[in-house]
Structure formats: C-alpha cells, structure tokens
N, C-alpha and C positions, 0 to 999 in steps of 0.2 A: 297834642292830639286833635282833629281836625272835629267838623260839626255830622261827618257821613254817620249816621246809623249802622251800625254792627250791635250783633246780637249775639252773643258769648258764653261758651258754658264751658267751665273748669272740668275735668270727669278726674275724681279720687277715686281715694280710700284703700277699703284691703285687700291685699293682693287673693285673689281665691273668689274674689265676692262678685265678679262680673264688671269688672271695667273693661274688658275687650268688648265683650257681649253688648256691654252697652253702647260703645265706640260704634258698633257695626249698627246699632240698631238707629244712631243718629244719622249717621250717614244713607241708612235706608229712606230716612224721613228728608234727605234733602241737604243735612248740613256739612260741611268740607270739616272731615276731621285730618286733625293730626296729631300723632304717637307718640308719646314718652319723649315732650317735650323737656329739658331741662328747665326750673321755673326763672331759672337768671333770664331766659332769654324771652319770657312770656311778654316784657312790656313792648321789646322789639315787634315782636310778632302784632300785640294789640295796635303798636303804631301802626305797621302796616294796614291791617283788617280796616282801620279805622281811618285811612286814606282815601281820598276820592278816587272812586273811579277801581280801588282796589279789588270788587266782586265778591269779598270778602263778608256778606251782610249776615249769615249765619254760621259762624263759626263754631265748632267743639276741639278743646283741646285737651288731649288725656297726657295732664303733669307724672313725671317721674320723680316723687318726693320721698323716695326710701333713703336717701339721704340725711341726716339730722341734721344740716345748714340750710338744706334747702327748703327745711316744712318752716323752720324758725324765720325764714325770709320769705316764705307764700304769704302765709297769715297776714300781714301787714301788706303787703302788695296787695292781695286781695281788695283790702278795703282801700286804698287808691285810687286800683282802678277801676271799683264800684262805681267813684265819683264822675269818671272818666267817660264810662260807658257802660250799656247794658250788658254787665256781667251778673251769671250766676252759679253758683257752684254747686256739682251735683255728686256726692259723696256714696259709694255702693259699701255695702255691710252686712255681715253675717255673722253667727252666734260663733263661738270658737268649735264647738262642736261641729258644725256645716261645714267651717273653714279644713278644719281635721277632715274628716269624711271627703274631702274634695282632693285636697293633696295626696292623700293616702290613695282616691280612685284615681289618678295619674302616676305614682309612685315619683313623686318630685319632690323634691325639699322647699322650705319654704326659704327665701329670700333673704332673710334674715337670721335663720338660725345658725348657721356658723358651726360648730362642732355641738352644738345645744341639741336639744328636740324641736320637733316639727314644731310643741305646742309655748316651748321657749320664743320660738321666732315669731310667733303668731301673736304674743302678749308682748312682745317688744315693739311689734309693727304698731299695735293696739296704741302704746303709753307712746310711741312718737309720734301718731294720727291724731291724739286727743283732741288738742286744740284745733286741728284744722274742722275737724269734725265741725264746730263747734262754729264754724266759720259758712258751713253748708247752707244754701237756700233750700235741696232738697236733698233727704237721706232715703234713699230705697232701700231697704231689707231685703236681702232674694233668698235669705234661710227658707228652705223647702220648696224655691224657686225653682224648675229647669230653665234650660237655654231661649226656649221659645216663650214662657212666663214672663222672665226676663224681659225681653225685648219686646214685647208686647207692652208692658207695664213701660219701662223709658220710652216709649215710641209713642204711645197715650199720654205722656207726661208733658214731651216737649211738641206735641206735634205741633201743625203752623196755624195758630188761633189768634189772628189779629185782635179779634174782637175781647178777648177773654183780658179781664184785667187780673183772673186771680184762678188758677189752674189746682183743683181737689180731685185728691183720692179719694173716694168711699171703700174705704177696708174693713171686712167681715172677717172675726178670727175668734179662736177658744184661748178661753183663760188657761186653760189645762193644758195648752201647749207655749204659753206665755206672752207678756204683752208684745207690741209688734215694736221695733226699737224705732222707727221712722215717724211714728204716731204724736201728733200734734196735740191732737183733745180725743179722749177714752169715752166711749158710752157703753152703758153696763145696763144687756138686757135678760140678763137671770132673773130679772124678777117676773117675768114673763112664764106661764105654763109651757114645761116642755113638749115639743112634737115627738120626742122620741119614744114618750111613754100613751102614747097614741099607733097600735099596730100595724093600721094601715099607710101611716105616714112616715114610719121608725128606717125604713129602707131610704126616703127621698131625701131630699134636701130643700133648703128656701128657696130655690128657683122654681122648686114643681108648681103650680097654682096652687094645689091644695092645700101644700105647706103656709102657702103665702099666705091665704085667705083667713085658714088657724090661726098663725100669729098675729097676722093685722086685724082679724076679729075681737081681739082679746079685751077685754077691761083697761082702762088707762090710754091704750095704746096711741090714740089719736092726741090726746093732751101729749101724752111723751113728744109722740113728735112735732106736733106745734110746737112745743116749748125749745123742741132740740133746733129748729129749723131758724126760731126766732134768734136763739142764743147764736148758733154759728152765723147767722147775717150778719150780725154785730162784729162777733171777731172775722170773720173775711173783709168788711168793711176797712175795720183797723188794721188789719195783715195789709191792706192795698196801699190806706195811707203809711203804713210804714215800710213800704217796698218791699213787700215778701209774696211772692209770688206766687208761690204754692203751698197747701196744706194739705195733711194727712188725717184724714176723721176716721178713727178706729173706732168699729160696733162691735163688742164681744156678747158673747155668749158661755155655756161651758165647754160644749167640745167645734162650733165656729161651723156646723151644718148646716141648723134648721132658724133658730132665731136669730142671732145676726145676720146672718144672711138676706131672711125675709125683708128684715128690717133695712139692713145697709141696702139694699135695691128700692125699696121705698124711699130713702129719705135723698140716697143718687137721683132719683125722679124728683121730687121737692126743690132740692140745692140745685139743680140742673135747672130751674127754672126760673132762677134769680138771675138778673141782668148782667153780662159783663164774667159768670160763673161758667167754667168750664169744666165736664167731671167725668173720671176714670173711675170704673167699678176694679175692686180686686175681692178676692176670695181666698185668702191665706191657708185655711185650716178645712175645706169643704171637700175632699179627697180623703183626709187623715181620718182616723180610728181613732 
C-alpha cells in the first residue's frame, strides 16, 4: 500500500435489501462504484485505489459474497484492509417479511433458495452473512422504506463532510412495529403523554409545530433531553476514539408518529450543534398506522 488517502466503502448485505439502490445513491454522491466484485479481487483493487495518481479517492465496491468461501475470506480481509486504508463496510438489511414481499413483488426466486422455498433462501443467506454483518460500520435497515427513502438515507449517511468526525442518524420509530435493526442506542419516550389522545393533534405528526410544542412542553422533557445529549456526547467521543464513524440513535414511542418524531427532531438539533458531528434524520414509522 502507498500513503495516498483513499476512502473506500464495501457495500454488502441481504439480497433484496437495497444493495443496488445504495450503490446508485453513492454514485450520485460522487463515489466511483464497482459492482459485484469477487472478494478475492478486493486487495488488488485497494492497491490500485491507494496508488499515487489513481484518482480513486472515493471508491464504493459492491462485493458479491453469496458463495460461502468468499464470506469466510472477506471478514478477516476487511480487518486487514482497515489497518491500511480508510475502509468502511455498509450492510443493507431488512426483515424476512419485507424481503419476502419484495421478492414476490418482482416474481423472482431468491438466489440461494435452490429447490426450496423463498424463506429457505432468505434464512440460508442470513445465516451465511451473520458474521459479516458483525464487521459492518453502518447497518441500514430498509424495512418499510421505498427506493427514494433508501437513496436519501444512504446519500446523507455518506455525504462528503470532511469536517465531520462522526455521522449520526437520529431515527424515530414505533415500538409496536419493532426495534430498528440498525440502532446503536435506543431511547424510549413512551413515558410522555401521547398527543394521540388530544383530538386536535391526533391526525398530525411530530413534525407539526403544535405537536412538537405539546411534546416538548411536557414535564421532565428538558431533563430527559439534557441527560440524553450528555450521555450521547460521551458515547460519540468514545466511538471516534474506537474509529467508529457512524452511529444510529433510535427514539421510540408507541406508534412512531408523535412523541418519538418530536423528540428525535429536537435531539437532532442539539446533537448537530456538537463540533465534528453530522446529523441525518430518519422517521421510520411516521406514515404507518
């Protein structure tokens, strides 16, 4: 390897979870994208990218790891390459139910189902990729997201911000719809009164000024937010020391429409004022019933 600085993203994850969409988003963001590279060729590509005058200072590689051998080879390879270059791993994921819906929607078999069923293929792939997921710097759960929403999330997560030491996604969600698979820290705001029971606010969401004022005006909200920001500030500084450059902070209420959205918005504003932190907002369940 040479001393040239190159930023490299390995894009991988579950079939149907949005790898191609993520690759397109990165390409739109100015990354040079190479699709379906066999993992065995990755070291040679990294050598080229880090060579003086290569012009590949922002490279995204979609790695095909459906073969069992390549998964076993890629995990230790990632750790080796981390020590030699600025490398991050993006893992796209979604629930089994979501993946089934997507495959059935396009009427295509899962690449690993063979003579079995669709769910057999999904489960086989999830088992095969479990270790690789553990090496990911960023896990993006695309459950419930359309192509545009996934594109925006990936684009914002990896946008060029050379001043940022850590990129943070503040994500609201509803507990009744399940925990976000990509959450590093989870906050529960179900202790707050629910605007749903106020008729004039029921049909609005946490982005509406009246709902926001209702939620943020409740007893103990300031103390909760002050403590959360204090805790997250220490956590993010620790992440930077450990070279973890991305974090997802999930804030949940019952349905993900009122309280969690309002608190997530205010938390994003406060966290965004911390030097070296770039913030992206995501409201996973804001449109669900």
